[in-house]
C-alpha positions as CSV (number, residue, x, y, z in Angstrom):
1,M,-16.9,-13.8,8.4
2,P,-14.1,-11.8,6.7
3,Q,-13.2,-8.3,8.1
4,L,-13.0,-5.2,5.8
5,F,-11.3,-2.0,6.8
6,N,-11.4,1.3,4.9
7,V,-8.0,2.3,3.7
8,C,-8.0,6.2,3.8
9,A,-5.9,9.0,2.9
10,K,-5.6,12.1,5.2
11,K,-5.6,15.7,3.9
12,I,-4.9,18.6,6.3
13,Y,-6.1,22.0,5.3
14,E,-7.0,25.4,6.8
15,K,-10.4,26.8,6.7
16,D,-11.5,30.1,8.5
17,G,-8.2,30.1,10.4
18,Q,-9.0,26.4,11.8
19,K,-7.2,23.1,10.9
20,K,-9.5,20.8,9.2
21,I,-9.0,17.2,8.2
22,K,-10.5,15.7,5.1
23,W,-10.3,11.8,4.8
24,Y,-10.6,10.2,1.3
25,N,-11.2,6.7,1.0
26,A,-8.4,5.1,-1.2
27,G,-9.2,1.3,-0.9
28,L,-10.0,-1.5,1.4
29,M,-7.9,-4.1,3.4
30,K,-9.6,-7.6,3.7
31,I,-8.8,-10.1,6.3
32,T,-10.4,-13.6,5.4
33,D,-11.5,-16.3,8.1
34,A,-8.2,-18.1,7.6
35,G,-6.3,-14.9,8.4
36,K,-5.0,-14.0,4.9
37,K,-4.6,-10.2,4.3
38,Y,-5.3,-8.3,1.3
39,L,-5.2,-4.5,0.4
40,I,-7.0,-3.2,-2.7
41,F,-6.5,0.4,-3.8
42,F,-9.5,1.9,-5.9
43,H,-7.2,3.8,-8.3
44,Q,-5.7,0.2,-9.1
45,P,-8.9,-2.0,-9.3
46,M,-7.1,-4.9,-11.0
47,I,-4.3,-5.4,-8.6
48,E,-4.8,-7.2,-5.4
49,Y,-1.9,-6.7,-2.8
50,H,-1.1,-9.6,-0.3
51,L,0.1,-8.6,3.1
52,F,2.6,-10.7,4.9
53,E,4.2,-10.9,8.4
54,R,7.3,-9.0,8.5
55,D,9.0,-11.5,10.5
56,V,8.9,-14.1,7.4
57,T,12.4,-14.3,5.8
58,L,12.1,-13.2,2.3
59,P,14.9,-14.1,-0.3
60,E,17.5,-11.5,-0.7
61,I,17.9,-10.1,-4.3
62,Q,21.5,-8.8,-5.3
63,I,21.7,-6.5,-8.3
64,E,24.9,-6.1,-9.8
65,E,25.8,-2.9,-11.5
66,K,27.5,-3.4,-14.8
67,P,30.0,-0.5,-15.9
68,A,28.5,1.6,-18.8
69,E,29.7,0.8,-22.3
70,R,31.8,3.1,-24.1
71,S,31.0,4.5,-27.4
72,E,33.8,5.5,-29.4
């Protein structure tokens, strides 16, 4: 059975001289039976983020900066 976790944002505020915390539900993290992990934010409902272990080697992308063209 898949696991579901709430993804929450924390807002700290002060009321009557005391610090209070308000939690806002921002989305869900889902872990499937096969171990795949997904992240869904409610403010971006059509995008499903896939989570991968950090030790997986990802290809490195090199971006070369081109010199600005001169206008005369």
